[in-house]
C-alpha positions in Angstrom: 0.0 0.0 0.0 1.5 3.3 -1.1 2.2 5.8 1.7 0.5 9.2 1.4 2.2 11.2 4.1 1.5 14.5 2.4 -2.2 13.9 3.0 -1.9 13.0 6.7 -4.2 15.1 8.9 -1.7 15.8 11.7 -4.2 17.5 14.0 -6.3 14.3 13.9 -3.5 12.3 15.3 -1.4 12.4 18.4 1.4 14.6 17.2 3.9 11.7 17.2 7.3 12.6 15.9 7.7 11.1 12.5 10.9 10.7 10.5 10.0 13.7 8.4 9.0 15.7 11.5 5.9 17.5 12.5 4.9 20.8 10.9 7.1 23.6 12.1 4.1 25.6 13.3 2.4 22.7 15.1 0.7 23.7 18.3 -0.5 21.2 21.0 -4.2 21.7 21.6 -4.8 22.4 25.3 -7.7 21.4 27.5 -10.0 23.8 29.2 -9.4 23.3 32.9 -10.9 26.6 34.0 -14.1 24.9 35.2 -12.3 22.7 37.7 -12.5 24.5 41.0 -10.2 22.3 43.1 -6.9 21.6 41.4 -3.1 21.8 41.9 -0.9 22.6 38.9 2.7 22.0 38.2 3.5 20.0 41.4 7.2 19.0 41.2 7.7 15.3 41.9 11.5 15.1 41.2 14.4 17.6 40.8 16.3 16.4 37.7 14.3 18.4 35.2 11.7 21.2 35.2 9.5 18.8 33.2 9.1 16.5 36.2 5.8 17.9 37.2 2.2 16.8 37.5 -1.3 18.2 37.8 -4.0 17.1 40.2 -7.7 17.7 39.8 -10.3 16.9 42.5 -14.1 16.2 42.5 -16.3 19.0 43.8 -17.8 16.8 46.5 -15.9 15.1 49.3 -12.7 15.7 51.1 -10.9 12.5 50.3 -8.8 10.6 50.4 -9.7 10.0 46.8 -8.7 7.2 44.4 -6.8 8.7 41.5 -6.6 8.1 37.8 -3.2 9.2 36.4 -3.1 10.2 32.8 0.2 9.9 30.8 0.1 11.9 27.6 1.2 10.7 24.2 3.2 12.5 21.5 5.7 9.9 20.2 7.8 10.3 23.4 9.1 13.6 21.9 6.0 15.9 22.0 2.9 16.5 24.0 1.9 18.1 27.2 0.3 17.0 30.5 -2.4 19.6 30.0 -3.3 18.8 26.4 -6.9 18.4 25.2 -7.0 14.7 26.2 -7.7 16.1 29.6 -11.0 17.4 28.4 -12.0 13.7 28.2 -10.4 12.3 31.3 -11.6 15.1 33.6 -15.1 13.8 33.0 -14.1 11.1 35.5 -14.2 13.6 38.3 -17.9 13.2 38.3 -17.3 9.6 39.4 -15.8 10.8 42.7 -12.2 10.2 41.9 -9.2 12.5 41.5 -7.6 12.8 38.1 -3.9 13.5 37.7 -1.7 14.1 34.6 2.1 13.4 34.5 4.7 15.4 32.6 7.9 13.6 31.9 11.2 14.1 30.1 10.7 13.9 26.4 13.2 12.3 24.0 14.7 15.6 23.0 15.9 16.0 26.6 16.6 12.5 27.7 16.2 9.1 25.9 14.8 5.9 27.3 14.5 5.0 30.2 14.0 8.5 31.4 10.3 8.7 30.6 9.5 5.5 32.4 11.7 6.4 35.4 9.8 9.7 35.7 6.4 8.1 35.6 7.5 5.6 38.2 8.8 8.3 40.4 5.6 10.3 40.0 3.7 7.4 41.5 6.1 7.1 44.4 5.9 10.8 45.0 2.1 10.7 45.3 2.2 7.7 47.6 4.8 9.4 49.7 2.6 12.5 50.0 -0.8 10.9 49.8 -2.1 12.5 52.9 -1.0 16.0 51.8 -2.6 15.6 48.4 -5.8 13.9 49.8 -5.2 10.7 47.8 -5.6 7.0 48.7 -2.2 5.4 47.9 -3.9 2.0 47.7 -6.2 3.0 44.9 -4.2 4.3 41.9 -4.9 3.7 38.2 -3.0 4.8 35.1 -4.2 5.6 31.5 -2.4 6.7 28.4 -2.6 6.7 24.7 0.1 6.1 22.1 3.4 6.7 23.8 1.5 7.2 27.0 -0.1 3.8 26.4 3.3 2.2 26.4 4.2 4.0 29.6 0.9 3.1 31.3 1.3 -0.5 30.3 4.9 -0.6 31.8 3.7 1.0 35.0 0.9 -1.6 35.1 3.5 -4.4 35.2 4.3 -3.3 38.8 8.0 -3.8 38.3 9.7 -3.8 41.7 11.9 -0.9 42.8 15.4 -1.2 41.5 14.4 -3.8 38.9 14.0 -1.3 36.0 16.9 0.1 34.0 18.3 3.2 35.6 17.2 2.2 39.1 20.0 -0.2 39.9 21.5 0.4 43.3 19.0 3.0 44.3 16.8 2.9 47.4 13.2 4.0 47.6 10.8 4.6 50.5 7.7 3.8 48.5 6.8 1.3 45.7 5.4 2.4 42.4 2.7 -0.2 42.1 -0.7 0.7 40.6 -4.0 -1.1 41.0 -5.1 -1.0 37.4 -3.8 0.3 34.0 -5.2 1.3 30.7 -3.2 1.2 27.5 -4.8 2.8 24.5 -3.1 2.1 21.1 0.4 2.1 22.6 3.5 0.8 20.8 4.7 -2.3 22.4 7.5 -4.1 20.4 9.4 -1.4 18.6 11.5 -3.9 16.7 8.6 -5.4 14.7 6.4 -2.3 14.1 7.4 -1.9 10.5 7.0 -5.6 9.8 3.5 -5.4 11.2 2.8 -2.3 9.2 3.8 -4.0 6.0 1.6 -7.0 6.8 -1.5 -5.0 7.6 -1.2 -2.6 4.7 -2.7 0.2 6.7 0.0 1.6 9.0 2.9 3.7 7.9 6.2 1.9 7.5 8.7 4.3 9.0 9.4 3.3 12.5 12.9 2.0 11.6 13.9 5.4 10.2 16.7 7.2 12.1 14.4 10.1 13.1 11.2 8.2 13.9 9.5 8.6 17.2 10.7 5.3 18.5 14.3 5.7 17.2 14.6 9.1 18.8 13.3 7.7 22.1 15.6 4.8 22.1 18.7 6.8 21.0 19.4 5.5 17.5 17.9 3.8 14.4 15.9 0.8 15.7 17.6 -1.7 13.3 21.0 -0.8 14.7 20.1 -1.2 18.3 20.6 -4.3 20.4 17.4 -6.4 20.6 17.9 -6.9 24.4 18.0 -3.1 24.8 14.8 -2.6 22.8 13.1 -5.3 24.9 13.6 -3.2 28.0 11.1 -0.7 26.6 8.6 -3.5 25.8 5.9 -4.1 28.5 5.8 -7.8 27.4 9.2 -8.2 28.9 7.9 -7.5 32.4 4.7 -9.5 32.5 4.5 -11.2 35.9 2.0 -12.4 38.5 2.1 -9.1 40.3 1.0 -7.0 37.4 -2.1 -4.9 37.6 -5.2 -5.8 35.7 -4.8 -4.3 32.2 -7.3 -2.9 29.7 -5.9 -2.6 26.2 -7.8 -0.6 23.5 -6.8 -0.3 19.8 -8.3 0.7 16.5 -8.0 -1.7 13.6 -7.2 1.0 11.1 -4.5 2.7 13.1 -2.1 4.4 10.7 0.6 5.1 13.3 0.8 2.2 15.7 -0.2 -1.1 14.1 -3.2 -2.8 15.7 -1.1 -6.0 15.9 1.1 -4.4 18.6 -1.8 -4.5 21.1 -2.8 -8.0 19.9 0.7 -9.2 20.7 0.6 -7.7 24.2 -2.8 -9.1 25.0 -1.9 -12.6 23.8 1.4 -12.5 25.8 -0.5 -11.6 29.0 -3.0 -14.4 28.4 -0.3 -16.9 27.7 1.9 -16.0 30.7 -0.6 -15.3 33.5 -4.1 -16.0 32.3 -7.0 -14.5 30.3 -8.6 -12.9 33.4 -5.7 -10.4 33.8 -6.3 -8.5 30.6 -9.3 -7.1 28.7 -9.1 -6.1 25.0 -11.4 -3.5 23.4 -11.2 -3.6 19.6 -12.4 -0.5 17.7 -12.9 -1.8 14.1 -13.1 1.6 12.4 -10.8 3.7 14.7 -7.6 5.4 13.6 -4.9 6.6 15.8 -6.2 9.1 18.4 -9.7 8.6 17.0 -12.6 10.5 18.6 -14.2 7.1 19.3 -11.9 6.7 22.3 -13.5 9.7 24.0 -17.1 8.9 23.3 -19.4 8.1 26.3 -19.7 4.5 25.2 -16.0 3.9 25.5 -15.6 6.0 28.7 -18.2 3.6 30.2 -16.0 0.7 29.2 -13.0 2.3 30.8 -14.9 3.2 34.0 -16.5 -0.2 34.4 -13.0 -1.8 34.1 -11.0 0.5 36.4 -13.7 0.9 39.0 -13.6 -2.9 39.8 -10.1 -2.4 41.1 -10.2 1.0 42.8 
């Protein structure tokens, strides 16, 4: 299938960094958060970078402690913002009586893998360490993310022990970074085979192996030149274990950026390793990457029905 990159509607997608780059004048669309009366913005959870910040939004009723849903934004690991317009969707969950947070992390232009994962793990630890201060229940935490954020949410959901993730060797921590439930929406999983899957499905773009692709930029070099064991460290499948959180995976069958088969591979791996009851898969037959269908009430009900069982 011939690629037609010149016709790609960039605004309809997630702003993922492609090998030919985003438009120079691209602007991230931001959410309207003015209506949320109770919120804390730009809370610093670590001190290595000014981008290690998070936002917290609270329901109008109740004093807490609240369970919390933590959003991790997408953007090809190189773009995006914790306050982008995805929050217009996720803030609807405030009406369910839960707090909603959003994590900013170091992007690939600042620090390559594993920085983004380490930041998200530290953000969870920070909130657990300061749960009383921020009116949160540290035993009821969920994560959700789309695209690059889906990869990060899935990795968080693996509940990898402290010190067992690359970059944490020899460090000590006062809190764990375990979460109760995780949602991965159309996240890349196995970077090494994304182009093979794209060629096979005839729908997705075949450019992930390019030197300046989102995944190559995130991993620090053209994917085909990188060690397979190194690439596997960014793959949530590598970390599937009995202690992982229940996982909801969602993916559209006509996704042009992240092949649908990426999520199929993750779901099948979870089922094979620890059982079908640990993962749920929502297939969206007509959905593209960052499709509006993900934010429709029908799909939000699916998400809520899943995460509420574990919070």
